C-alpha positions in Angstrom: 13.5 34.7 -9.5 15.8 32.1 -10.2 14.3 28.6 -12.0 15.0 26.9 -8.5 13.1 29.3 -6.9 10.1 29.1 -9.7 10.4 25.2 -9.0 9.7 25.5 -5.1 6.6 28.1 -5.7 5.3 25.6 -8.4 5.4 22.6 -5.6 4.0 24.7 -2.8 1.0 25.7 -5.0 0.6 22.4 -5.9 0.9 21.7 -2.2 -2.0 24.4 -0.9 -5.1 21.7 -1.5 -3.3 19.2 0.6 -2.6 21.7 3.4 -6.4 23.4 3.1 -7.8 20.0 3.4 -5.3 19.1 6.3 -5.7 21.8 8.5 -9.7 21.9 7.8 -10.4 18.5 8.3 -7.2 16.5 9.8 -5.5 18.7 12.1 -8.2 19.1 15.1 -9.0 15.1 14.9 -5.3 14.6 15.4 -4.8 16.6 18.3 -7.9 15.3 19.9 -6.8 11.6 19.6 -3.4 12.5 21.0 -5.3 14.1 23.8 -8.0 10.8 24.2 -5.1 8.7 24.2 -3.5 10.2 27.9 -7.3 9.6 29.4 -9.7 7.4 30.6 -12.9 8.6 29.1 -16.5 7.6 30.3 -19.6 9.3 29.1 -22.5 10.7 31.6 -26.2 10.6 31.7 -26.4 13.2 29.3 -23.9 11.9 26.9 -21.0 14.0 27.5 -17.5 12.6 27.8 -15.7 12.7 30.9 -12.1 12.8 31.1 -9.9 11.0 33.7 -6.0 11.5 33.2 -4.4 7.9 33.3 -0.6 9.5 31.9 0.8 5.9 30.2 -1.1 3.4 31.4 -3.5 3.1 27.9 -0.2 2.5 26.1 0.9 0.2 28.7 -2.3 -1.7 28.9 -2.4 -1.8 24.8 0.9 -4.2 25.0 -0.1 -5.9 28.4 -4.0 -6.6 28.7 -5.5 -5.8 25.7 -6.1 -7.8 23.0 -7.2 -7.6 18.8 -11.1 -8.8 18.1 -9.0 -12.3 16.8 -7.5 -12.4 20.8 -4.0 -11.6 19.3 -1.5 -9.8 21.2 -1.5 -5.9 19.8 2.3 -6.1 19.6 1.9 -9.4 17.6 -0.8 -7.6 15.2 1.4 -4.5 14.4 4.1 -7.0 13.5 2.4 -9.1 11.0 1.1 -5.6 9.2 4.6 -4.4 8.8 5.5 -7.7 7.2 2.7 -7.3 5.3 3.3 -4.1 4.1 7.3 -5.1 3.4 5.8 -7.8 1.4 3.1 -6.5 -0.4 4.0 -3.1 -1.2 7.4 -4.4 -3.1 4.9 -6.5 -5.4 2.4 -4.0 -6.2 5.1 -1.8 -7.2 6.8 -4.0 -9.6 3.8 -5.4 -10.8 2.1 -2.3 -11.5 5.6 -1.2 -13.2 5.5 -4.4 -15.5 1.7 -3.7 -16.3 2.5 -0.6 -17.4 5.4 -1.3 -19.5 2.7 -3.9 -21.4 0.2 -1.5 -21.3 2.4 1.0 -23.2 4.1 -1.3 -25.7 2.9 -0.7 -29.3 0.9 -3.4 -30.9 -2.7 -4.6 -32.4 -5.6 -5.0 -29.5 -3.7 -2.7 -27.0 -7.1 -0.8 -26.2 -8.4 -4.6 -25.3 -5.6 -5.5 -23.1 -5.6 -2.2 -21.0 -9.6 -2.5 -20.5 -8.5 -6.1 -19.2 -5.5 -4.9 -17.2 -7.8 -2.0 -15.7 -11.1 -4.3 -15.6 -10.7 -4.9 -11.9 -10.1 -1.6 -10.9 -13.0 -0.2 -12.7 -15.4 -2.6 -11.4 -14.0 -3.0 -7.8 -12.1 -6.0 -5.8 -15.6 -7.6 -5.1 -16.8 -8.0 -8.4 -14.1 -9.7 -9.9 -13.9 -12.0 -6.9 -17.2 -13.0 -7.3 -16.8 -13.4 -11.4 -14.1 -16.3 -9.9 -16.3 -18.1 -7.9 -18.5 -20.8 -8.5 -21.8 -22.3 -6.7 -23.1 -26.0 -6.8 -25.7 -26.0 -4.6 -25.4 -24.6 -1.3 -21.2 -25.4 -1.5 -19.3 -22.0 -2.5 -16.0 -22.7 -4.5 -13.2 -19.5 -4.9 -11.2 -21.0 -8.5 -8.7 -18.5 -7.8 -7.5 -20.6 -4.3 -8.3 -23.9 -6.2 -5.8 -22.5 -9.0 -3.2 -21.7 -6.2 -3.4 -25.1 -4.4 -3.8 -27.4 -7.0 -1.5 -26.0 -9.9 0.9 -24.0 -8.6 1.5 -25.4 -4.9 2.1 -28.9 -6.3 4.2 -28.4 -9.5 6.4 -26.4 -7.1 6.5 -28.8 -4.4 6.9 -31.7 -6.9 9.3 -30.7 -9.0 11.3 -28.3 -7.3 13.4 -28.2 -3.7 11.8 -24.8 -2.5 12.4 -24.6 1.1 8.4 -24.7 2.4 9.4 -21.4 4.3 9.9 -19.7 0.8 7.5 -21.2 -1.0 4.7 -20.6 1.0 5.0 -16.9 0.4 5.0 -17.4 -3.5 1.4 -19.7 -2.8 -0.2 -16.5 -1.0 1.2 -14.4 -3.5 -1.0 -16.5 -6.3 -3.5 -16.9 -4.1 -4.2 -13.2 -3.4 -3.2 -12.3 -7.2 -6.4 -10.2 -7.5 -6.2 -8.5 -4.8 -2.7 -7.2 -5.6 -4.5 -6.0 -9.2 -7.1 -4.1 -7.7 -4.8 -2.3 -5.8 -2.1 -1.6 -8.5 -4.5 0.5 -10.6 -3.1 3.9 -9.4 0.4 2.7 -9.3 -0.3 1.3 -13.2 -1.4 4.6 -14.5 1.2 6.9 -12.8 3.5 4.5 -14.4 1.8 4.8 -17.7 1.9 8.1 -17.7 5.9 8.4 -16.7 6.8 6.1 -19.5 4.9 8.0 -21.9 6.4 11.4 -21.2 10.0 9.8 -21.6 11.3 11.5 -25.2 11.8 9.1 -28.2 15.0 10.6 -28.9 16.3 9.0 -25.7 15.2 5.5 -27.4 16.8 6.6 -30.7 20.4 7.4 -29.3 20.3 4.3 -27.4 19.6 2.1 -30.7 21.8 4.3 -32.6 24.7 3.4 -30.0 23.5 -0.5 -30.4 22.1 -0.7 -27.0 20.0 -3.9 -26.3 16.5 -3.9 -25.2 18.0 -5.2 -21.7 20.4 -2.1 -21.9 17.9 0.4 -23.1 15.6 -0.6 -20.0 18.3 -0.4 -17.2 20.1 2.8 -18.8 17.2 4.8 -20.3 13.7 3.9 -18.9 14.4 3.5 -15.3 16.6 6.1 -14.6 14.2 8.3 -16.5 11.2 7.1 -14.4 12.9 6.7 -10.8 11.8 9.5 -9.1 7.9 8.3 -10.2 9.0 4.6 -8.6 9.6 6.7 -5.4 6.4 8.1 -5.3 4.6 5.2 -6.3 6.4 3.2 -3.1 5.6 6.0 -1.0 1.9 5.9 -2.2 1.7 2.1 -1.9 3.0 2.2 1.4 0.7 4.4 2.5 -2.5 2.7 1.1 -1.3 -1.0 2.1 -1.5 0.8 6.0 -4.7 2.4 5.2 -6.5 -0.8 4.9 -4.6 -2.5 7.1 -6.2 -4.4 10.4 -4.6 -1.8 12.8 -7.6 0.8 11.6 -10.1 -1.8 12.6 -9.0 -2.9 15.5 -8.9 0.9 16.7 -12.4 1.4 15.6 -13.7 -1.8 17.4 -11.5 -0.3 20.9 -13.3 3.1 20.7 -16.9 2.4 19.2 -17.2 -1.1 19.8 -15.8 -2.1 23.0 -16.1 1.6 24.4 -12.7 2.2 25.3 -12.1 5.4 23.7 -8.3 6.0 25.2 -7.4 2.5 24.7 -8.2 3.2 20.5 -6.6 6.4 20.6 -3.5 5.4 21.9 -3.5 2.7 19.3 -3.9 5.0 16.8 -1.3 7.2 17.7 0.9 4.3 18.0 0.3 3.5 14.5 0.5 6.9 12.9 4.2 6.8 14.4 4.9 3.4 12.7 3.8 4.5 9.4 6.1 7.8 9.9 8.8 5.8 11.0 8.3 3.1 8.0 7.8 5.9 5.5 11.2 8.0 6.9 13.2 4.8 6.5 11.9 4.5 3.1 12.3 7.9 2.3 16.2 7.7 3.4 17.1 4.5 1.8 15.0 5.8 -2.0 16.5 9.6 -1.9 19.9 7.8 -1.4 19.4 5.5 -4.4 18.3 8.4 -6.8 21.2 10.3 -5.6 23.6 8.0 -6.7 21.8 7.5 -9.9 21.0 11.3 -10.5 
């Protein structure tokens, strides 16, 4: 048996738990969702579902007559969620890499710094945001938002000439910094494990050759963890989509408005949307990895 064959078998072995879980718990609901999306479903007197085939009408109604719980067109909601993914996924990936690099450095008090980094993940985002809330009588103030508005935004608007179209995403990022950090926990752990797996001899060779810290980072560290970067990007995209507004809208259509067909159609469109985005990202990242391999 060749080495390549052994690696393929090992990879398939690690996939077995996922495949078992998928076919046991997710395959049937996925097929039923596709089936429901082509039917208008009603409930009879004894509680059974009655299927009335309507073809693509649910998909047509979804983009022509139906609106979200916030009275927004579904196409606009999809567009906003894709934009949110394009902004948050790179930010979360870069922030988690930065946190992993800091946590991997040798310095006094490293254990305390790591604890601070992972505190939002351990306690949960809600606990941390509650700690950043000031209650004065009947008024509740979010200190994170005040920080962004009173310091960052005013300083940038006063002392820079950055247009508001570029300034707004920066302010939004600062206001949502705790949310971004809380969603960077798993990625930071993955990057930290990848950084610690790099052989110290590679850094020793770079030092002997006279490479600077900047050159070592781009010539040794990044190429060594590039495949992990791809994994983290894919994981982050899936995580962002799983917590998006679309999932809540699909639930609202199916279980709150009793429009199971419409909710199923939205779920199907959302699945294809995620697959298309992942496919584009995989094609791009594979090209980058192959060029640097």
